[in-house]
C-alpha positions as CSV (number, residue, x, y, z in Angstrom):
1,M,0.2,-0.4,-0.1
2,A,1.1,3.4,-0.8
3,H,2.1,5.9,2.2
4,D,1.8,9.6,1.9
5,R,5.2,11.1,0.6
6,R,3.9,14.8,1.7
7,L,5.8,14.2,4.8
8,H,9.1,13.6,3.1
9,Y,11.2,17.6,3.5
10,T,14.2,19.1,2.6
11,P,15.5,21.4,5.9
12,L,14.7,24.8,3.9
13,Q,10.7,22.8,3.0
14,G,11.1,22.2,6.6
15,L,12.0,26.0,8.1
16,K,9.2,27.6,5.9
17,T,6.6,24.9,7.1
18,L,7.8,25.0,11.0
19,L,7.6,28.9,10.6
20,L,4.1,29.4,8.2
21,L,2.3,26.3,9.8
22,P,1.2,27.8,13.3
23,L,-0.2,31.2,11.5
24,I,-2.0,29.8,9.2
25,A,-3.3,27.5,11.3
26,L,-4.8,29.6,14.2
27,Y,-6.0,32.3,11.3
28,V,-8.3,29.3,9.2
29,L,-9.8,27.9,13.1
30,V,-10.3,31.6,14.4
31,K,-12.2,32.3,10.9
32,T,-13.8,29.0,10.6
33,C,-15.1,29.3,14.7
34,V,-16.6,32.5,14.3
35,V,-18.5,31.5,10.9
36,R,-20.0,28.5,13.0
37,F,-20.8,30.5,15.3
38,L,-22.8,32.2,13.1
39,L,-24.5,29.5,11.4
40,G,-25.5,28.3,14.3
41,R,-25.3,24.4,16.1
42,Q,-28.4,23.3,13.8
43,R,-26.7,21.0,11.0
44,P,-28.7,21.0,7.5
45,S,-31.4,18.1,7.8
46,A,-31.3,15.1,4.9
47,Q,-34.1,16.8,2.7
48,N,-35.9,13.6,0.9
49,V,-38.8,14.9,-0.5
50,G,-40.0,16.9,-3.3
51,D,-38.7,16.4,-7.1
52,P,-35.9,14.0,-7.1
53,G,-34.5,15.4,-10.1
54,R,-33.9,18.9,-8.6
55,W,-30.9,18.8,-6.3
56,D,-27.6,21.2,-6.8
57,V,-23.8,19.4,-6.1
58,V,-21.3,19.8,-3.8
59,C,-17.8,18.0,-5.4
60,V,-15.2,17.3,-3.1
61,S,-12.2,16.9,-5.4
62,H,-8.4,16.3,-5.1
63,V,-8.0,17.9,-9.0
64,N,-7.6,21.2,-8.6
65,W,-10.0,23.6,-11.1
66,R,-6.9,25.1,-12.8
67,H,-5.6,21.2,-13.5
68,I,-5.6,20.3,-17.1
69,W,-9.7,19.5,-18.2
70,Q,-10.5,15.8,-17.5
71,R,-13.4,14.4,-16.6
72,N,-13.7,16.1,-13.1
73,H,-14.3,19.6,-14.9
74,H,-16.5,17.7,-18.6
75,T,-18.8,16.3,-15.6
76,M,-19.2,19.2,-13.7
77,S,-19.9,21.3,-16.3
78,Q,-22.5,19.7,-17.8
79,L,-24.1,19.3,-14.3
80,A,-24.0,23.2,-14.2
81,R,-26.7,23.5,-17.0
82,L,-29.6,22.9,-14.3
83,S,-27.9,22.5,-11.0
84,K,-25.6,25.0,-8.9
85,V,-22.1,23.2,-8.4
86,L,-19.8,24.1,-5.4
87,Y,-16.5,22.5,-6.3
88,I,-14.1,21.8,-3.3
89,N,-10.8,21.7,-3.4
90,P,-9.3,20.3,0.0
91,I,-5.4,21.2,0.1
92,R,-3.3,20.3,2.9
93,L,-1.8,23.0,4.9
94,D,1.6,21.3,5.8
95,T,2.0,20.7,1.7
96,Y,0.4,24.4,1.1
97,C,3.4,26.1,3.4
98,K,6.2,23.3,1.9
99,H,5.7,25.0,-1.5
100,T,4.0,27.6,-2.1
101,P,3.0,30.2,0.2
102,W,2.5,32.7,-1.5
103,H,-0.2,31.5,-3.0
104,L,-4.2,32.6,-1.3
105,L,-6.4,30.2,-1.4
106,R,-9.6,31.8,-2.9
107,F,-13.1,31.4,-3.3
108,R,-14.1,32.2,-7.2
109,K,-16.9,31.7,-9.9
110,V,-14.6,29.6,-12.7
111,W,-17.7,28.5,-14.6
112,K,-21.5,30.0,-15.3
113,N,-23.3,28.0,-11.8
114,I,-19.7,26.7,-10.5
115,W,-17.9,28.0,-7.8
116,Q,-14.4,26.9,-6.4
117,H,-13.1,27.1,-3.0
118,E,-9.5,25.6,-2.3
119,M,-9.8,24.9,1.6
120,F,-7.1,23.7,4.0
121,V,-7.5,20.8,5.7
122,F,-4.6,19.8,8.7
123,P,-2.3,16.6,8.1
124,L,-2.0,13.8,10.4
125,E,-5.8,12.8,9.6
126,T,-4.0,9.4,9.5
127,Q,-2.5,9.1,12.5
128,S,-5.0,11.1,15.0
129,P,-8.5,10.9,15.0
130,L,-8.5,14.3,16.2
131,F,-7.3,15.7,12.9
132,Q,-9.7,14.0,11.3
133,R,-12.4,15.9,13.3
134,L,-10.4,19.0,12.8
135,N,-10.8,18.7,9.2
136,R,-14.1,17.7,9.7
137,F,-14.9,21.0,11.4
138,L,-13.1,22.9,9.1
139,L,-15.0,21.6,5.7
140,E,-18.3,21.1,7.0
141,T,-18.6,25.0,8.5
142,R,-16.9,26.5,5.3
143,I,-19.3,24.2,3.0
144,R,-22.4,25.3,4.7
145,Y,-21.3,28.7,4.5
146,H,-20.8,28.7,0.9
147,M,-24.1,26.8,0.5
148,K,-26.2,29.2,2.8
149,R,-24.4,32.8,0.8
150,L,-25.1,31.1,-3.0
151,G,-28.8,29.6,-2.5
152,F,-28.2,26.5,-2.5
153,G,-31.3,24.5,-2.4
154,P,-30.9,20.3,-1.7
155,I,-27.5,18.4,-2.9
156,V,-25.9,15.6,-3.7
157,L,-22.5,15.2,-2.5
158,W,-20.1,14.5,-5.3
159,F,-16.8,12.5,-4.2
160,Y,-13.8,12.2,-6.3
161,F,-11.2,10.6,-4.3
162,P,-12.1,8.9,-0.5
163,S,-10.2,10.9,2.0
164,Q,-13.4,13.1,3.1
165,R,-15.6,10.4,2.8
166,W,-16.3,11.9,6.8
167,L,-18.7,14.5,4.9
168,T,-20.9,12.0,4.3
169,G,-24.2,13.1,6.8
170,C,-23.3,16.2,7.5
171,L,-24.9,18.7,5.4
172,G,-28.0,16.8,4.6
173,E,-27.7,15.7,1.4
174,R,-29.8,13.8,-0.7
175,A,-27.7,11.0,-2.4
176,V,-23.9,10.6,-2.2
177,V,-21.6,10.1,-5.1
178,Y,-18.4,8.4,-6.0
179,D,-17.4,8.7,-9.4
180,I,-14.0,6.7,-9.0
181,Q,-11.2,6.9,-12.2
182,D,-8.3,4.8,-10.9
183,E,-6.7,2.4,-8.2
184,Y,-6.1,5.7,-6.1
185,P,-4.5,3.3,-3.0
186,Q,-1.7,2.5,-5.7
187,F,-0.8,6.0,-6.5
188,P,2.8,7.4,-4.5
189,W,0.8,10.1,-2.9
190,A,-1.7,8.6,-1.7
191,P,-2.6,8.8,2.5
192,R,-2.0,5.1,3.8
193,D,-5.6,4.8,4.6
194,T,-7.2,5.8,1.0
195,A,-8.0,2.0,0.6
196,E,-9.7,1.8,4.0
197,K,-11.9,4.9,3.2
198,E,-12.1,4.0,-0.2
199,R,-13.9,0.7,0.8
200,R,-16.4,2.3,3.0
201,L,-17.0,4.7,0.5
202,L,-18.0,2.4,-1.3
203,A,-20.3,0.8,0.6
204,E,-21.9,3.9,1.7
205,A,-22.4,5.5,-1.8
206,D,-26.0,5.8,-3.1
207,V,-24.7,5.6,-7.0
208,V,-21.1,4.7,-7.5
209,F,-19.7,5.5,-11.3
210,A,-16.4,3.7,-12.7
211,G,-14.4,5.6,-15.0
212,T,-13.1,2.1,-16.6
213,D,-14.8,-1.5,-17.1
214,A,-11.9,-2.6,-15.5
215,L,-12.2,-0.7,-12.1
216,Y,-16.0,-1.4,-12.7
217,E,-15.5,-4.9,-12.0
218,R,-13.1,-4.4,-9.3
219,K,-15.5,-2.6,-7.2
220,R,-18.5,-4.0,-8.2
221,S,-18.5,-6.4,-5.3
222,Q,-18.1,-3.6,-3.0
223,A,-20.9,-1.1,-4.2
224,R,-24.9,-1.6,-3.8
225,N,-25.3,0.4,-6.9
226,I,-22.2,0.8,-9.2
227,H,-22.0,1.3,-12.9
228,F,-19.5,2.1,-16.1
229,F,-18.9,5.3,-17.7
230,G,-16.7,6.0,-19.7
231,C,-15.1,9.2,-20.6
232,G,-17.3,11.6,-23.1
233,V,-15.7,14.0,-25.4
234,D,-16.4,17.4,-27.2
235,F,-16.4,16.3,-31.1
236,E,-16.5,20.0,-32.4
237,R,-13.7,20.9,-30.4
238,F,-11.2,18.2,-31.2
239,N,-12.8,17.7,-34.9
240,T,-9.5,19.9,-36.2
241,V,-9.0,18.5,-39.7
242,Y,-8.5,22.6,-40.7
243,Y,-6.3,23.6,-38.6
244,R,-2.4,23.3,-39.6
245,D,-0.6,26.5,-38.2
246,R,2.9,25.5,-36.1
247,R,2.7,26.7,-32.8
248,H,5.7,29.2,-31.8
249,E,7.5,27.0,-29.4
250,L,7.3,24.2,-32.0
251,R,9.2,25.9,-34.8
252,H,12.3,24.5,-33.7
253,L,11.8,21.3,-34.8
254,R,12.7,19.7,-38.5
255,G,11.2,16.5,-38.8
256,K,8.4,15.8,-41.3
257,V,6.7,13.9,-39.2
258,T,5.3,14.2,-35.5
259,L,4.3,12.1,-33.0
260,G,2.1,13.9,-30.5
261,Y,0.6,13.5,-26.6
262,F,-1.6,16.1,-24.2
263,G,-2.3,15.0,-20.7
264,A,0.0,15.0,-17.5
265,I,3.2,13.7,-18.1
266,D,4.7,12.1,-15.0
267,N,5.5,8.3,-13.8
268,R,2.5,6.6,-15.7
269,I,4.6,7.7,-19.0
270,D,6.9,5.2,-20.4
271,R,10.2,7.2,-20.3
272,D,11.9,4.7,-21.7
273,L,9.8,3.9,-24.4
274,L,9.9,7.8,-25.4
275,L,13.5,8.2,-25.4
276,W,14.0,4.9,-27.4
277,L,11.4,5.9,-30.0
278,V,13.1,9.6,-30.7
279,R,16.7,8.3,-30.6
280,E,15.7,5.9,-33.1
281,R,14.2,8.3,-35.2
282,P,15.6,11.4,-35.5
283,D,14.5,12.5,-38.4
284,W,10.5,12.5,-36.3
285,N,9.2,15.4,-33.7
286,L,7.9,14.5,-30.4
287,V,5.6,17.0,-29.1
288,M,4.7,16.7,-25.4
289,I,1.8,18.6,-24.3
290,G,0.8,19.2,-20.1
291,P,2.5,19.5,-17.0
292,I,5.7,17.5,-15.7
293,V,4.4,15.9,-12.7
294,G,7.7,14.4,-10.6
295,G,11.3,14.7,-11.6
296,L,11.1,11.4,-14.5
297,F,11.1,13.9,-17.0
298,K,13.4,17.1,-16.2
299,R,16.5,15.2,-17.9
300,F,14.3,14.4,-21.1
301,S,15.6,16.4,-23.9
302,A,16.6,15.9,-27.5
303,P,16.9,18.4,-30.4
304,N,13.1,16.4,-32.1
305,V,11.6,16.7,-28.6
306,A,9.2,19.4,-27.5
307,F,7.6,19.6,-24.2
308,T,5.2,23.1,-24.2
309,G,3.8,22.6,-21.0
310,P,0.1,22.8,-20.6
311,K,-1.7,24.2,-22.8
312,S,-5.7,25.5,-22.1
313,Y,-8.4,24.0,-23.3
314,E,-9.5,26.2,-26.2
315,L,-5.7,25.6,-27.5
316,L,-5.9,22.0,-27.7
317,P,-7.2,21.3,-31.2
318,R,-4.4,23.1,-32.7
319,Y,-2.3,21.4,-31.0
320,L,-3.7,18.3,-31.8
321,A,-3.9,19.7,-35.8
322,L,-0.3,19.2,-35.7
323,F,-0.1,15.7,-34.9
324,D,0.4,13.1,-37.7
325,V,0.4,10.1,-34.7
326,C,-1.2,10.4,-31.8
327,L,0.3,8.4,-28.5
328,M,-0.7,7.1,-25.5
329,P,2.7,5.4,-23.7
330,F,2.0,4.3,-20.6
331,A,4.3,2.5,-18.5
332,M,1.9,-0.8,-17.6
333,N,2.3,-1.1,-14.2
334,E,-0.1,-0.8,-11.5
335,M,-1.5,3.1,-11.6
336,T,-2.1,2.4,-15.2
337,R,-4.1,-0.9,-15.7
338,H,-7.4,0.3,-14.5
339,I,-7.4,3.9,-17.1
340,N,-9.5,5.0,-19.3
341,P,-7.8,7.9,-21.1
342,T,-9.9,11.1,-21.6
343,K,-8.1,11.7,-24.6
344,A,-8.8,8.6,-26.4
345,L,-11.9,10.3,-27.9
346,E,-10.3,13.3,-28.4
347,Y,-7.8,11.9,-30.7
348,F,-10.5,10.1,-32.2
349,A,-12.5,13.2,-33.4
350,S,-9.5,14.5,-34.8
351,G,-9.3,11.9,-37.2
352,K,-5.7,10.7,-36.7
353,P,-4.2,6.8,-36.2
354,V,-3.4,6.4,-32.4
355,V,-0.9,4.2,-31.6
356,S,-0.8,3.1,-27.5
357,T,0.5,0.3,-25.3
358,I,-1.6,-2.4,-24.0
359,I,-4.5,-0.6,-21.8
360,P,-7.0,-2.7,-21.3
361,D,-9.8,-0.8,-21.3
362,M,-8.6,0.6,-24.6
363,V,-7.8,-2.9,-25.6
364,K,-11.5,-4.1,-25.2
365,Y,-13.1,-1.1,-26.6
366,Y,-11.2,0.5,-29.4
367,S,-9.6,-2.7,-31.2
368,D,-10.4,-1.8,-34.0
369,V,-9.3,1.7,-34.1
370,I,-6.1,1.9,-32.1
371,Y,-2.8,0.5,-32.8
372,F,-1.9,-1.2,-29.9
373,A,1.9,-2.1,-28.9
374,S,3.6,-4.1,-26.1
375,T,7.2,-3.1,-26.7
376,P,9.6,-0.3,-28.0
377,E,10.0,-2.4,-31.3
378,E,5.8,-3.2,-32.2
379,F,5.3,0.3,-31.0
380,L,7.7,2.0,-33.9
381,A,6.4,-0.3,-36.3
382,Q,3.1,0.4,-35.3
383,C,3.4,4.3,-35.7
384,E,5.4,3.6,-39.4
385,A,2.3,1.4,-40.7
386,C,0.0,3.8,-39.4
387,L,1.4,6.3,-41.2
388,A,2.1,4.2,-44.1
389,N,-1.4,3.7,-44.3
390,F,-4.3,4.9,-42.4
391,P,-7.6,3.0,-43.6
392,P,-10.7,5.1,-44.0
393,E,-13.0,3.0,-42.2
394,R,-10.5,2.7,-39.1
395,R,-10.7,6.6,-39.3
396,E,-14.0,7.0,-39.8
397,R,-15.0,4.2,-36.9
398,G,-13.0,6.4,-34.4
399,L,-15.3,9.5,-35.8
400,Q,-18.1,7.8,-34.9
401,L,-17.4,6.5,-31.5
402,A,-16.3,10.0,-31.0
403,R,-19.2,11.6,-32.0
404,E,-22.2,8.9,-30.4
405,R,-19.7,9.6,-26.6
406,S,-20.8,13.7,-25.5
407,W,-19.9,14.8,-22.5
408,E,-23.1,15.9,-22.7
409,S,-25.0,12.4,-23.0
410,V,-22.8,10.7,-20.7
411,V,-23.4,13.1,-18.0
412,A,-27.6,13.4,-18.8
413,S,-27.2,9.2,-18.0
414,M,-25.1,9.4,-15.0
415,R,-28.2,12.5,-13.9
416,E,-31.0,9.5,-14.4
417,H,-29.0,7.3,-12.1
418,I,-28.9,9.8,-9.3
419,D,-32.3,10.9,-10.1
420,Q,-33.6,7.1,-9.7
421,A,-31.8,6.6,-6.7
422,I,-33.2,9.8,-4.8
423,A,-36.8,8.5,-5.9
424,N,-36.3,5.2,-4.3
425,K,-34.6,6.5,-1.2
426,V,-38.0,9.3,-1.2
427,G,-39.9,6.4,-1.8
428,H,-38.6,4.4,1.1
429,S,-38.6,7.3,3.8
430,R,-42.8,8.1,2.5
431,D,-43.2,4.5,3.7
């Protein structure tokens, strides 16, 4: 099981945390106590009456809204068409002091009907029940304050990560939803109690959405109402066949063929595979778009390689249009065994060929579109094959899949399952 590496410090980081943490912690506690006093001690009661389809959303996510767009962002922006959304991003106080003490956490409107609030939580929750109670007090108070301020009605409490599962029952929610996208206990940054909290959240949730078929099969015995929902796509945005403008940070690349990837660049990406590709084909370009997480790619450089950093969701199609082959070069390990990358359908919508390592969900659902490889030699051969001949029927199949799986239809189906779960609870309460 993973251990929480956020507790490891350099001497300078330790000094910053030692100086800043007590002051910020005192400020947060005093401010929260004042807010709690103004709110009163009575908690919202469960509202299992009225129209099951009328509810707002309090979403608790480990992914900051400012991060690269993914399932969280798409789902919440679709829900916001009919509901208000409060997007909560808990940030550990020690991590804040360690890395970014100049960045002020803030409450802001980030989308129509979506408000984000980055909220402090205390570390050491896995070591002491006291800190868990403090964190529940902090989050519950601030969430209740914003619900009242924004005029929220009955809510659905929506989780993307199990760490704050102790919020269930505190906010008078009509239903609890857990949208699981990865095998979180396998991640090196996951707190050591992640597996236990997830087990309890799966059992408590009224609806569970599994982002991959592999996760659905693995978790369905632990949840009473679980459904597999893969990702959707904004087809019109990524259908980019008409764009070919070379971006300024790519002008140094001289190759006639461009292999491209966008998304997080972390230890799930097979660094050795990419190194092998750029060495074997120095006359090809490799373009990697997205934030570099960790130190695995810090010394990765070659004349035919460009790391652009993260790009806005609006700009991604213009970079995608420059790709001759779209890559999903994931390393094969426990962290990637259960993924269903959002980028697959975005690649399909562009009409470009896609080459991937062996990802179970991709093989099961997209074997008639994606070219798969299990070794660097096979990966290169598949790139060469699709460059030489990308059959029109394969391209059309990818375009068809992308057209059929819009985010609007995916989230509408999710909403139907939630409405049904609430209706069932309303029926039981009347009985």
